[in-house]
N, C-alpha and C positions, 0 to 999 in steps of 0.2 A: 573675426578672430578674437583674441583675448582682451586686448586693451589698445585703444587708439587715442588716448587722451580725451580731449574735448571735441574731437572731430566727429565722433559717432555717438549718438544718444543710445545708451544701453540700459537694459533692465537686468537684474541679477537674481539668482536663486542661491541662497547661502545656507550652509549647515554650520551651526555653532555646536561644538562638542566640549565635554568636560576636560578631556586630555588629548588635545589635538597636536600632532607633530607638525612642526613648522620649519621652514627654510628661508634664509634671506639671500640665497644665491641670485645673482643677476640674470637677466634674460640672456639667451645665447647671442653672441656677437653676430653670427651669420644671419640671424633673423632680421636685425636692423639693416644689415648689408644688402639684403634682398628687398628691403622696403616693406616687409610684411608687418613690422611693428614700428610705428612712427616714434613712439616714446614709451617709457615705462621702466622706472627703477623699482626695486623691491619696495612694496608698500608695507606699512606696519600692519600687524595682525589686528583684526577687529575683535573686540570683546563685548560681552553682553551679560548683564546680571539678570538672571531669570529664576524666579522662585527661590531666592537666596543662594543661588549658585553662580559662579563665574564661568561663563562659557566662552570658547575661543573659536574664531573662524580664521584659520591661517591663510595668509596671502598666497604663499608658494607660487609666485609669479612665474618662475622658470618652468616648473612642472606644467602649469596651465598653458603657457605659450607653446611648449613642446607638444602637448596633447592636442591643442587646437590646430596647430600646424599640420600634424599628421592626419587628424580627422578631416580637416578641410581638404587636404590633398586627396585622401581616399574617396571623398564624396564626389570629386570631379574627375577621378581617374577614368580614362577611356572615353571621355567626352570631348577631348581635344581643346579644352578651354585654356589650359596652360596658366591657370590662375596662381598656382604655386609652382615655382621652378623645380624641375626634377632634382637638381642638386640640393636645394633647400629641403625638399621632402625627405631625401635620403639622409641628409645630415640630421634632421629632426628625429627621424625614426631611430637612428643610431644613438643619438644623445639621450633619447627617452629610455632606451634599454639600459644605458649606463646609469641614468638617474634612478630607475627602479631598483637596480642592483645596489646602489649606494644608499638609497633611502627606502627600504622595503615597507615601512609603516606610513609613508606619506601618501596622501590622497588629495585630489582636487576637491576642495570644499565649496567651490564657487562655479556656477554655470552662468554664462553671459549670453544675452540675446540682444542683437542690434536692432534698434528702431521699433521693437514691439515686445509684448509679453506673449510667449507661446501659449496657446489655449490650453494645452495639456497641463501646464503648471497650475492652473486654477483648480484642476480636479483634486489636488491634494489639500486644498484649504476649504474652510467653511466661511460663509459670508460674515459671520460674527468675528472672524479673525482679522478683518480689515480695519485699518486705522489710517486717518489722514495725519500727515506730519509736515513740518516746515523744513524743507531741504535747502541746499545752497542756491538752487535755481527757482525757489518758490515752493508751493505746496506739492506734495507727492503722496503716493499711496504705498503701504506695505502690509503684508500679512505675516503673522507669526503663529506657528503651531508646533506642538511636540512631534518629533519624527514618527512616533508610534501612530499618531492620528493620521499623519500624511500617508504613511504606508497603507493603513487600512482603507483610506479613501481611494488611493490609486488602485489598489488591488480590487476594490469593489467596482470601480469604473471599468477596469480590464475585464472583469467577469461579465459585466453587462454587455460590453462590446463583443465579447466572445460569444455570448448566447444569442445576440441579435444577428451577428454576422454582417459581412459587407463593409466592415470598417477596418480593413487590414492595415492600412497605412497609419491611421491614428493609434491603433492598438500597438503597432510596432514601436512607434515613438514613445508611447506611454510605458511600454515594457522596458525600454532603455532607461527611462526615468526611474522605474522601480528598481532596476539593477543598480543604478547609481546610488540610490538611497540605502540599499541593502546592508552594506558593510559598516555603516556608521554606528557609533555607540547608541544604545537605546535611550540614553539620557540626553540626546541631542535635541536641538531646536532648529526648525527650518524657517527661513525668512524669504519671502518674495518681495522684492523692492522694485517699484517702477523706476526709481532713480530719475535720470534725465529724460527717459521716455515720457514722463509726465508732462514735460514742456511741450509736447505735441498736442496737448489738450488745453482747452480753456479751464480756468480754475473752477468755474461753476459746473462744468461737466465732470471734473474729478470728484467733486463733493457728492454727486449722485451716481457715481460709477457703480453699476450692478453686474459687471461682467461675471464675477464669481457666482453670484446667485443664478444668473442665466445659464451658466455652464452646468450647475447642479440641477436646475430644473430640466434641462435638456436630457441629462443622464437619467433622471427619475422618469421622464416621459418615455424614453427608450425602454426602460425596465418594465413599464406598464404596456408597452406595445403601441403607444400613442406616437406614431411617427410624425404626424402633422404638428403636434405640439413641440416635439423635439426639434423639428426643422425650423419652426417659428422662433424658438429660443436661440438656436444657433445662428439663425439669420440675423437676429438683433446683435449678437456678439460680432459677427462679421461686419455689420453696418457700423458699429461703434468704432471698430479698429481698422476700417477700410483705409483711412489715410495713412496710418502707421504701417499697415501691410504693404501699401503701395511703395512707401519709402524703402522698406526692407527689400522688396524684390528689385526695385530700380537700382539699388546699391549693391 
């Protein structure tokens, strides 16, 4: 879901834009009532100075909670899982429509992933975009790139997957990422932040993390028709993230 305080270690993908619309509305009361969100008051918007310009990543926590509740409910519909109560799902869908009507210019500028960084996120960055920084819980990793560069890389990867064939599920997920990136201002910046997911790794492993490079090498190998090399690179990514993936699925 959108935010569980310190209970879940999450990575984020953020878009910082020059003129981002923001809202400080609280999360819906029914969400806490159903135990979907354990805590979460509206957070201050994030700001970033980039090439002489002040960019904003609005929190819009209410919108993100509503969207994630609806999306999570739809993902498990028909499976009998009952992870999201039907009343909560209906309430979230109704409130989401009302929110969009009241705030037509607001968009979710933040994607959150619990326990791991989705492999598809790395497709939009270049290894040179990577930097180590000191976070609240120790060293972590982040990538930053202009949104135009990310769109180009994501589109390129989609084209490669389409030409090769047999990668329907990854292509679909990457396509949804491309759709999310589409409407943002061309002057925006995209940031991938390992956040607290970094605490799942030893500091020495973070310093030499080459996941982004391996993902790009795998895509380049696919483009050349070298399936063996592509599989080898992707296998290294899976091995590096095996522990994080296991936590993600077990939770």
